N, C-alpha and C positions, 0 to 999 in steps of 0.2 A: 504494500500500500504506500502511496506517495504521501508527502506532508499535507498537500491540500485535501486528499481523500481522508486522512486521519482527522484533520480539522473538521471536515464535513460530518464525519461520524460523531465527533464530540458535540457538534451543534445539534445534530439530530437527537442525541441522547438528552441534551439540555432542553430541547423543545418538548420532549415527552415529560421530563421531570418538572419543568417549570413552564407550563404552556402559556401563562400570562405575561411572561417576560419578553421584552423586545430585544432580540439578539442581533439585530441588524447593525448596531453600533458597538458591538462587543470589542473592547480593546484587548488584543492578544497578550499584552505585557502587564496588564493590571489583574490582580487576583479576582477570581470569579466572585468571591464573597463580597468584594467591594462594589461589584457591578450588578449583582443579582441578590434576590432574597433566597439564599440557599442556607439550609441548616445542616447539621451533621448527618441527618437521615438522608437528605437529598444527595449529599456527597457520597454516602455509602451506596445509594441507588446508582450513581454513575459507575462506581467500581463494580457493582454487581452486573450492570448492563454490559460492561466490557468483558467480564468473565463469561456471561451467558452468550453473547454474540460472537466473541472472538477467542474465547478460551484463554484470556490473558489473566494470569494470576498476579495480583498486586498485593504484596505483603503490607501490613499496616505500617511497618517501619519505612516504607517508601511512599506513603501518601503525600509527603512533603513535595514530591515531584509533580503533583497534580494541582498546583495552586493557581496557575495561570494557563491560558490556552497555549502559549509558547512552551512553557515547561512541560505541559501534558503531551504535546506533540513530540517534543524532544525525547521524552521518556518512552513514549509508545512506538516511536519510529523503528528502533531496532527489533522490538517485539513483534511488530506487525509487517515487517519488511517483505515477508514471503506470503502474506495473507491477501487474498483477493477481496475487494470491497463487496 
């Protein structure tokens, strides 16, 4: 999967988790929680969606890599490199 494809996957997950949020102006370098009304359960939903859809295991110790869109894409890129969208 390419970086733009990974970003699109994350956007799709965020749209399902927070359907009332306007993601059109999402700043990729600003933490999600500063831009959206996400609580810890929403964050876990993101992790669970990635596990369910793409079989990506994300240990709790690595959640810090999922703070912004940029950091999330950077973290997922090697894990999803050989995964079709």
